[in-house]
C-alpha positions as CSV (number, residue, x, y, z in Angstrom):
1,M,-3.5,-17.5,14.2
2,I,-2.6,-16.5,11.2
3,D,-5.1,-14.0,10.0
4,F,-5.5,-12.7,6.7
5,R,-9.2,-11.7,7.1
6,S,-8.4,-8.0,7.2
7,D,-5.5,-5.9,8.8
8,T,-8.5,-4.6,11.4
9,V,-7.1,-7.8,13.2
10,T,-3.5,-6.3,14.4
11,Q,-2.9,-5.7,17.7
12,P,-1.1,-3.3,19.9
13,C,2.6,-3.8,20.7
14,A,4.3,-3.5,23.9
15,K,5.1,0.1,23.3
16,M,1.7,0.8,22.7
17,R,0.5,-0.8,26.2
18,D,3.3,0.5,28.2
19,A,2.4,4.1,26.9
20,M,-1.8,3.2,27.1
21,A,-1.0,2.1,30.9
22,N,1.2,5.2,31.7
23,A,-1.0,7.8,29.8
24,V,-1.9,11.0,31.4
25,V,-5.6,11.3,31.3
26,G,-8.4,13.7,32.0
27,D,-12.1,14.1,30.7
28,D,-12.4,14.7,27.3
29,V,-15.9,15.5,27.2
30,Y,-14.6,19.0,29.3
31,G,-11.2,19.4,26.6
32,D,-9.2,18.4,29.8
33,D,-7.8,15.2,28.5
34,P,-3.9,16.2,27.7
35,T,-3.0,13.0,25.7
36,V,-6.1,13.5,23.5
37,N,-5.5,17.3,23.1
38,E,-1.6,16.5,22.1
39,L,-2.7,13.7,19.4
40,E,-5.6,16.1,17.6
41,N,-3.4,19.2,18.0
42,W,0.2,17.3,16.4
43,T,-2.1,15.3,13.8
44,A,-3.8,18.5,12.6
45,K,-0.9,20.2,12.2
46,R,0.8,17.2,10.6
47,H,-1.6,16.9,7.7
48,G,-2.3,20.4,7.0
49,F,-5.7,21.2,8.5
50,E,-6.6,23.4,11.4
51,A,-8.1,21.0,13.6
52,A,-9.0,17.1,14.9
53,L,-10.9,15.0,16.2
54,F,-10.2,11.6,18.0
55,C,-13.6,9.3,17.1
56,S,-14.2,5.8,18.1
57,S,-14.3,4.1,14.5
58,G,-13.6,5.3,11.3
59,T,-17.5,4.4,10.7
60,Q,-18.6,7.3,13.3
61,A,-15.4,9.5,11.9
62,N,-17.0,9.5,8.5
63,L,-20.2,10.1,9.6
64,L,-19.5,13.0,11.6
65,A,-17.8,14.3,8.4
66,L,-21.0,13.6,6.2
67,M,-23.1,15.3,8.9
68,S,-20.9,18.2,9.5
69,H,-20.6,19.0,5.3
70,C,-24.6,18.3,4.8
71,Q,-27.7,20.0,6.5
72,R,-30.9,17.4,6.5
73,G,-32.0,17.0,2.5
74,D,-28.5,17.5,1.1
75,E,-26.7,14.7,-0.7
76,Y,-23.5,13.7,-1.0
77,L,-21.7,12.0,-4.5
78,C,-19.7,8.5,-3.9
79,G,-18.7,5.8,-5.2
80,Q,-20.8,2.4,-5.6
81,Q,-18.0,0.7,-3.6
82,A,-17.6,3.3,-0.9
83,H,-17.3,1.9,2.9
84,N,-19.3,5.1,3.5
85,Y,-22.3,4.2,1.2
86,K,-22.0,0.3,1.2
87,F,-20.7,-0.8,4.5
88,E,-21.5,1.9,7.4
89,G,-25.0,1.0,7.7
90,G,-26.4,3.5,5.9
91,G,-25.7,6.1,8.7
92,A,-25.8,9.1,6.7
93,A,-29.8,8.5,5.6
94,V,-30.8,7.1,8.6
95,L,-29.0,9.3,11.3
96,G,-28.2,12.4,9.0
97,S,-31.1,12.6,6.6
98,I,-28.3,12.8,4.0
99,Q,-29.1,11.2,1.0
100,P,-26.3,9.5,-0.8
101,Q,-25.9,9.4,-4.5
102,P,-23.6,6.7,-5.4
103,I,-21.6,6.9,-9.0
104,E,-20.3,3.5,-10.4
105,N,-16.5,3.6,-9.8
106,E,-13.9,3.0,-12.8
107,K,-11.9,0.2,-12.8
108,D,-9.3,1.8,-11.2
109,G,-11.0,2.8,-8.1
110,S,-11.8,6.4,-9.2
111,L,-14.9,8.3,-10.0
112,S,-15.7,9.9,-13.8
113,L,-15.7,13.5,-13.9
114,E,-18.3,12.9,-16.5
115,K,-20.4,11.0,-14.4
116,L,-20.1,13.1,-11.4
117,A,-21.2,16.1,-13.3
118,R,-24.2,14.4,-14.9
119,A,-25.3,13.3,-11.1
120,I,-24.9,16.9,-9.6
121,K,-28.8,18.3,-8.9
122,P,-30.1,21.4,-10.3
123,D,-30.7,24.2,-7.9
124,D,-34.6,23.3,-7.6
125,P,-36.8,22.4,-4.9
126,H,-37.5,19.0,-6.4
127,F,-34.3,17.4,-5.8
128,A,-31.9,17.3,-2.9
129,R,-28.9,19.6,-2.7
130,T,-25.4,18.5,-4.1
131,T,-23.3,19.5,-1.5
132,L,-20.1,17.3,-1.2
133,I,-18.2,14.7,-2.9
134,S,-16.8,11.8,-1.0
135,I,-14.0,9.4,-2.3
136,E,-11.9,6.8,-0.9
137,N,-8.2,6.3,-0.8
138,T,-7.0,3.6,-0.9
139,I,-10.3,1.8,-2.6
140,N,-9.9,-2.2,-2.7
141,G,-6.4,-1.8,-2.2
142,K,-6.1,0.2,-5.3
143,V,-4.2,3.8,-5.4
144,L,-6.1,7.1,-6.8
145,P,-3.1,9.0,-8.9
146,L,-2.4,12.4,-7.5
147,D,-2.9,14.0,-10.6
148,Y,-6.5,12.4,-10.6
149,L,-6.9,13.8,-7.2
150,S,-5.5,17.5,-8.6
151,S,-8.4,17.1,-11.3
152,L,-11.0,16.4,-8.6
153,K,-10.3,19.3,-6.3
154,A,-10.4,21.8,-9.5
155,F,-14.1,19.8,-10.5
156,A,-15.2,20.3,-6.4
157,E,-14.2,24.1,-6.8
158,H,-15.8,24.8,-9.9
159,H,-19.0,23.0,-8.7
160,Q,-18.7,24.7,-5.5
161,L,-18.8,21.3,-3.8
162,K,-16.6,20.3,-0.9
163,L,-14.1,17.4,-0.8
164,H,-14.2,14.4,1.6
165,L,-11.5,11.8,2.0
166,D,-12.1,8.4,3.5
167,G,-8.6,7.8,4.2
168,A,-8.9,4.7,5.9
169,R,-5.9,3.4,4.5
170,V,-4.2,6.7,3.2
171,Y,-1.0,5.9,4.5
172,N,-0.9,2.7,2.4
173,A,-1.9,5.0,-0.6
174,A,1.3,7.3,0.6
175,T,3.7,4.2,1.1
176,A,2.7,2.8,-2.5
177,L,3.3,6.5,-4.3
178,D,6.2,7.4,-2.4
179,V,5.3,10.8,-1.4
180,D,4.8,12.5,1.9
181,I,0.8,12.3,3.1
182,T,0.3,15.9,2.5
183,E,1.0,15.6,-1.2
184,I,-2.3,13.3,-1.2
185,V,-4.5,15.2,1.6
186,Q,-3.6,18.8,0.5
187,H,-6.8,18.3,-2.0
188,F,-9.6,17.6,0.3
189,D,-11.4,20.0,3.0
190,S,-11.8,16.9,5.4
191,M,-10.6,13.5,5.9
192,T,-10.5,10.5,8.2
193,I,-7.4,8.4,9.6
194,C,-8.4,4.9,10.7
195,L,-5.7,4.0,13.1
196,S,-6.5,0.5,14.0
197,K,-5.7,-1.0,10.6
198,G,-2.2,-1.2,9.2
199,L,-1.1,1.2,11.7
200,G,-1.8,-1.3,14.6
201,A,-3.4,1.0,17.1
202,P,-6.4,-1.1,19.2
203,I,-8.9,1.6,18.7
204,G,-9.8,4.7,16.9
205,S,-9.8,6.8,13.9
206,L,-9.3,10.8,13.2
207,L,-11.5,13.3,11.5
208,L,-9.5,16.4,10.4
209,G,-10.9,19.6,8.8
210,S,-11.6,23.4,9.5
211,S,-11.7,24.9,13.4
212,E,-15.3,25.2,12.5
213,L,-16.0,21.7,10.9
214,I,-14.5,19.9,13.9
215,K,-16.5,22.4,16.0
216,Q,-19.8,20.9,14.6
217,A,-18.5,17.4,14.1
218,R,-17.7,17.7,18.2
219,R,-21.3,18.6,18.9
220,W,-22.6,15.7,16.5
221,R,-20.4,12.8,18.2
222,K,-21.7,13.8,21.4
223,V,-25.1,13.8,20.4
224,L,-24.2,10.4,18.7
225,G,-23.1,8.9,22.0
226,G,-19.5,9.3,21.0
227,G,-18.1,11.6,23.7
228,M,-15.0,9.7,25.7
229,R,-14.0,10.5,28.8
230,Q,-10.3,9.4,30.0
231,A,-9.7,9.0,25.9
232,G,-6.1,9.6,26.2
233,I,-5.3,5.8,27.2
234,L,-6.4,5.2,23.4
235,C,-4.4,8.4,22.1
236,A,-1.5,7.4,23.3
237,A,-1.4,4.2,21.2
238,A,-2.5,6.3,18.3
239,K,0.2,8.6,18.4
240,I,2.5,5.5,18.3
241,A,0.6,4.3,15.3
242,L,1.5,7.3,13.4
243,T,5.4,8.0,14.5
244,D,6.2,4.2,14.5
245,N,4.4,2.0,12.4
246,I,4.1,3.9,8.7
247,A,7.2,2.8,7.8
248,K,6.0,-0.5,8.2
249,L,3.5,-0.7,5.7
250,K,6.3,-0.9,3.0
251,V,6.9,-4.4,4.6
252,D,3.0,-5.2,4.3
253,H,3.2,-4.3,0.4
254,R,6.1,-6.4,-0.3
255,N,4.5,-9.3,1.5
256,A,1.4,-9.0,-0.3
257,K,3.3,-8.9,-3.5
258,Y,4.9,-12.2,-2.2
259,L,2.0,-13.7,-1.3
260,A,0.2,-13.0,-4.8
261,E,3.1,-14.6,-6.7
262,Q,2.7,-17.8,-4.2
263,I,-0.6,-18.2,-4.4
264,N,-1.0,-17.7,-8.3
265,A,1.2,-20.6,-8.8
266,I,-1.4,-23.1,-7.4
267,D,-3.8,-24.8,-9.5
268,G,-7.3,-23.4,-8.7
269,F,-6.5,-20.2,-7.5
270,E,-5.7,-16.7,-9.6
271,V,-4.3,-13.6,-9.2
272,N,-3.9,-10.4,-11.4
273,L,-0.4,-9.4,-10.0
274,N,-0.8,-6.0,-11.8
275,Q,-3.7,-5.0,-9.4
276,V,-1.4,-5.6,-6.6
277,A,-0.4,-2.1,-5.5
278,T,-0.8,-2.1,-1.5
279,N,-1.6,-4.8,0.9
280,M,-4.2,-6.3,-0.5
281,V,-4.6,-9.5,-2.8
282,F,-7.5,-10.5,-4.3
283,V,-7.8,-14.1,-6.0
284,K,-10.6,-16.1,-7.8
285,V,-10.8,-19.3,-6.8
286,A,-12.0,-22.2,-9.1
287,E,-15.3,-23.5,-8.7
288,H,-14.4,-26.5,-8.4
289,I,-13.2,-25.8,-5.1
290,D,-15.4,-25.5,-2.1
291,I,-13.9,-22.6,-0.4
292,A,-16.1,-22.9,2.8
293,V,-14.9,-26.2,3.6
294,L,-11.4,-25.1,2.5
295,A,-11.9,-22.1,5.0
296,E,-13.0,-24.5,7.8
297,A,-10.0,-27.0,7.0
298,L,-7.4,-23.9,7.4
299,K,-8.7,-22.6,10.6
300,V,-8.2,-25.8,12.2
301,K,-4.3,-25.4,11.3
302,G,-4.4,-21.8,12.6
303,I,-5.2,-19.9,9.4
304,L,-7.9,-17.6,9.0
305,I,-9.4,-16.0,6.0
306,A,-12.9,-14.9,5.1
307,P,-14.3,-17.6,2.0
308,N,-15.5,-15.7,-0.9
309,R,-15.1,-16.9,-4.7
310,Y,-13.3,-13.9,-5.1
311,M,-11.6,-13.9,-1.9
312,R,-9.7,-10.9,-0.2
313,L,-6.3,-11.5,1.5
314,V,-4.7,-8.6,3.7
315,T,-1.3,-8.6,5.1
316,H,-0.6,-6.4,8.2
317,L,1.9,-6.4,11.1
318,G,0.7,-9.8,12.3
319,I,1.9,-11.5,9.0
320,D,5.5,-12.0,7.8
321,Q,6.9,-14.1,5.2
322,S,7.0,-17.2,7.2
323,A,3.2,-17.1,8.1
324,I,2.9,-16.4,4.0
325,D,4.8,-19.6,3.4
326,S,3.0,-21.9,6.1
327,F,-0.5,-20.7,4.9
328,I,0.9,-21.3,0.9
329,T,2.0,-25.1,2.2
330,E,-1.0,-25.9,3.6
331,L,-3.5,-24.4,0.8
332,K,-1.2,-26.4,-1.6
333,T,-2.4,-29.7,0.6
334,L,-6.0,-28.7,1.2
335,S,-6.8,-27.7,-2.4
336,R,-5.6,-31.1,-3.6
337,Q,-7.9,-33.2,-1.3
């Protein structure tokens, strides 16, 4: 299948599968898995943090960050479109007794410092305690500028708030900006990295932060049922994702540009080419096109999309230019019917 629904559909390569089959493992709950320990230590050092924790998913890693930064009755500020607010089941509130305070995202995906300032609660028992700011980069494929991140860090320090990065696609941001990852993550007290999206690992995310934060997160991970045993099998693939697949994101970005240009030339489909910054293409579909019927017809042809009037298409390791050409050919034919 040619699958444009998300970059979460990537599958492990042969090198990953060999590494998983031959990984040296132990019981990670006891701290005895050498492959897990090596990945966590290497990742922390590479990104400039004291410690790291391997987690089953980005949702779990984000929740652990929130629960480790915040106490019961605290709140975190985030965007209305933030994944850890909108798409993670309300975990902060349900499981952490933490109140989210969403702020409307600006058109470029950022959060206005003025709006953030107005949302910070007074030191008064009537209010939740504002403790943390959480942002996402990339967000809906948009890349936050480095000067904005620097300003946000200064803002957080001024207001004595911690700053967390949902870095599910942070390597896409670094690739688009053509900078080393440390130029982005140096501004944050904690961050997550998703390994199973564009980086191509089968499972897992990493949480990075101070030694004390990760100590807290490790305890909460166990409480939440996230303590894994021979997890080195997964971490062997994760290490390859971080060493071999980052450079391939440039290809995903080029393919997204190509996809956007090709689809924009088809009647009934409109893409703002200036907003294609990474591996996501957002397509406005005309009202006369039955997008649900179109999606079913494409599926018969071996092509998967997530039907929506404002449709997201995502490029990744499983999408090359020939796959895009096949999709465009079928889309032209089917949209005329």
